[in-house]
N, C-alpha and C positions, 0 to 999 in steps of 0.2 A: 682920667685918660689912661692911666697905667692899668687900672682894673679892667677897663674895656679891652685893652690890648691883651692882657692875660686871658680874659674870657674868650676873646676871639681865637687865640692860639689853642686854648684847651678844648673849646667846644666846637667852634666853627670849622677850623682847619680839618680835624678828623672827619666831620660830617661831609665836608666838600670832597675829601679824599674817598670816602665810602661811596658818595654819589657818582664820582668819576669812575670808580671801579665797577659800579653797577651798570653804568651807561655804556662802557666800552664794549662788552659783548653784544649789546643791542645794536650799537652803531656798526660794529663789524658785520653782523648778520645783515643789516640793511645794505651795506656796500656789496656784500657777497651776492645778494639777491639781484643786483644790477651788474654783476660781473659775467664775463664769458665763461662757460663751463670748462673749456679747455684750459683757460688761464688758471682756474681754481684747481684743476686736477694736476697741473704741472707745478704751480708755485704755492699751492695751498691757500688758506684764507689770508687775505691781505687787505689793508686799508687803501692800498694803491695798486690795484690789479693792472695787468698789461692792457686789457681792453674791457670796455663796458658793453653790456647788452641787456635789453629788456625782454629777451626771448623767454625767460622763465615766467614772467608775468603773462605774456601772450599764451604760453603753454597752459598755464593754470586757468586762464580766463577764456580759453578758446571755445569750450563747450558752453552752449547757451543755457544748459541746465544749471550751471553754476549760479546764474542770476536768480533762477527760480528757487534754488536751494538757499540763497541769501534771504529771499522773501520769507520762505518757510521758517528759517532760523529766527529771523526778526519777530515774526508773529508768535512763534512758540515761546521765545524768550520773554516777550512782552506779556502775553497772556499767562504763561506759567509763573512768572515772577509776581505779578499782581495777585493771582489766586493763592500762591504758596505763602507769600508774606502775610496776606490777610488772614488765611486760615491758621497759620502758625501764631500770629499775633493774638487772635481770638482765643486759641487754646492756652497760650501763655498767660493772657490776662485772667482767664477763668481760674487757672491754678494759682494765681497770685492773690485771689480774693480769699481772705481768711475764713469767712463764714460759709464758703462752699463746702457742702457735705461730700465726703469721700474724695477730697482733692488729693490726698496722698495716694490713694489707690489709682486715681487717674494718672498721677505722675509716674507711678510704677508701671502702668500700662504703656506709657511712652518710653520709659527707661529700659524695659526688657529688650525691645528691638535694637537698642544701642549696644547691648552686650551679646545677644544671641541673634545672629543673622539667619534669616530664613534661607533654605536651600533654593537653588535656582529653578529646579523643575516645577515644584508646586507654585512658586511665584509666577512663572511663565504661564502655567495652566490657568491660574486665576485671571491674569490679565487678558489672555486670549479667549478662554472658554466661558468665564463668568462675566467679565466686564465687556467682552466682545470688542476689543480694541485693535485687533489685527488689521493692518493697513488702514489705520485711522490716525489722523493728526493728534487726536487726544492721547494716543499711545506715547507720544513724545512729551506730554504734559502730566498726565495723571500719576504715573508711577513715581514721579519725583516731587509730588506736591508737598508731602508731609516729611519734615526732617526733625526728629526729636531733639537734636542738639540745639537747633535754632529756637525751638519752643522753650527749652529750659533757659536759654540765653535771654529771651524776651520776658519770661516769667521773672527772672532775677531782677531785670531792670524795672519791670512794672511794680515789683515789690518795694522799690524805693520811693514810689509816689505815695504821698500821704493819703491814707484811706478816707480822711475827712472830706476830701474833694468829692469822692464818689458818694459818700453818705449825704453830703449837702445836696448834690444833684438828685439823689434818690428821694430825699424829703420833698424836693420841689416837684416830684412826679416823673422824673426821667426813668426810662427803662434801662436795663443793663446794657442793651445794645446801643442806646443813645449815649450812655455814659462812656462806653468804649469809643464810639465814633467821635464825640465832641470833646471829651476830656482826656482820656487815656491815650488815644492815638496821637493827637497833637503833641502831648507831653513826651511821648516816646519816640519822637522823630530821630534822635541820635542813634538808638539801637535799631530802629526800623530801617534807617538808611544803611546801616552796616549790614544788616541781614539781607536787605535788597541787593546789595553789591554781591554778597556771597551767592545768593540764589540765582541772580542773573548770570554770573560766571558759570555756575553749574549747568544751567540750561544752554548757554551759548557754546560751551565746550563739549557737551555730551554728544556722543555718536553711538553709544552702545544700544540705546533704545531703538534707534533706526535699524541697527544691525539685527536685533531680535524680532522686531515687530513690523517693520516696513519693507515691503517688496516692490511697491510701485515707485518708480523713479521720481514722479512728480511730487511725492511726499517726503523725499529724502532731504535732510537738512544739510547745511553747509559743511559741517565737520565730517559727516559721513561721505559726502562727495569728494572732499579733499583726501580722506582716507582711501577711497577707491583710486584716486589719481596717484597717490603715493604707492599703493600696492601695484598698480599698473607699471609705474616707473621701475620698481624693484624687479618685477617680472621681466620687463624688457632688458634690464641690465644683466640679469642672470642668463637670459636666453640669447643674448647677442653673441654672434660668432666672433672669434678672435680675428678672423680675416676682415671683418667689417670695420671700416674706419669711422663709422657713425658714433657719436658720443651722446649718450642719453643724459639729459641735464638733471642729474640726481641732486647734487649739492645745491645748485642755484634754485631749483624748484622747491626744495625743502625750505630754503630761506625765504623765497617769495610766498610760499604757503603761510608761513608765520605771519607776515604782514597783511596778507589778505584776510586772515581770520581775526586778528586782534584789533583791526582798525576801529570798528564801531564800539566795541566793548570798552576799549581804553578811554573813550570819551566820558565814561561814567565817573571815573576817578575824581576829576576836579569838582564834581557836584557833591560827592559824599565824603571827600577827604576831611573836611572840618568836623564831620560827625563821627568819623571812624574811631579815633582813639577814645573819645569820651564814651561812645556807645559800647565798645568791646570791653573796656575796663570796668565800667559800672555793671554791665550785664554779666561779667564773668566772676567778679569778686564776691558780691553779696550772695549768700546761700539761700 
């Protein structure tokens, strides 16, 4: 009993403290999102504001385009995540196979973009003039498909799988694609779940692709719509006259925007949490 008490004091109490410290800003932002703007401006952020109001959420959700933007973001995130994880996993598995010819050269091909970033102008011209993705939903998916860091992460994890499994399947007549789908992919669930979380967050939070390639409002994703709302609020705040008593809901709208955007994506964490630590550790340690 004494050892359990000491363990609780040494391990659990610090973790509980860190958890509380982490949750406090999140809870404070949630309260602010339901606070009255005038109360926030006068008294600052508080867990107990003078008055509550849902005006910030009504302000953000007033435009019907926000719901279409939600649909666009969900579709882009789903399609982009599936394609990106599948392509990165196949590339990672190919480089993990010892008998693959020129696999070190292929690895260098993926490694160079991690060190030397391409300039924006030629990249933009390739996407718009060569791939013809201007004002196309694929412009929100294709430029983010391949991430070399995730490929190396997957390769390192697949390298820990005994080659004898693939060799036995190959003797039985399985192709490399069948080996990847039926053996390697199921065994790589921890790292694949981890990479899936990273990729989904990347697609969900991205708004720069829409800024560069999308002009039609019906193709604009959620993050870009909220960026426009934030820019509009900042403009109204700067241009408002000192004689005007109207208060632009800047602080509360920013807080409400946070919860409008993170709602669906935060639901992924419970499903991948048990794989996260195992996948990232094994995928990162083995060279």
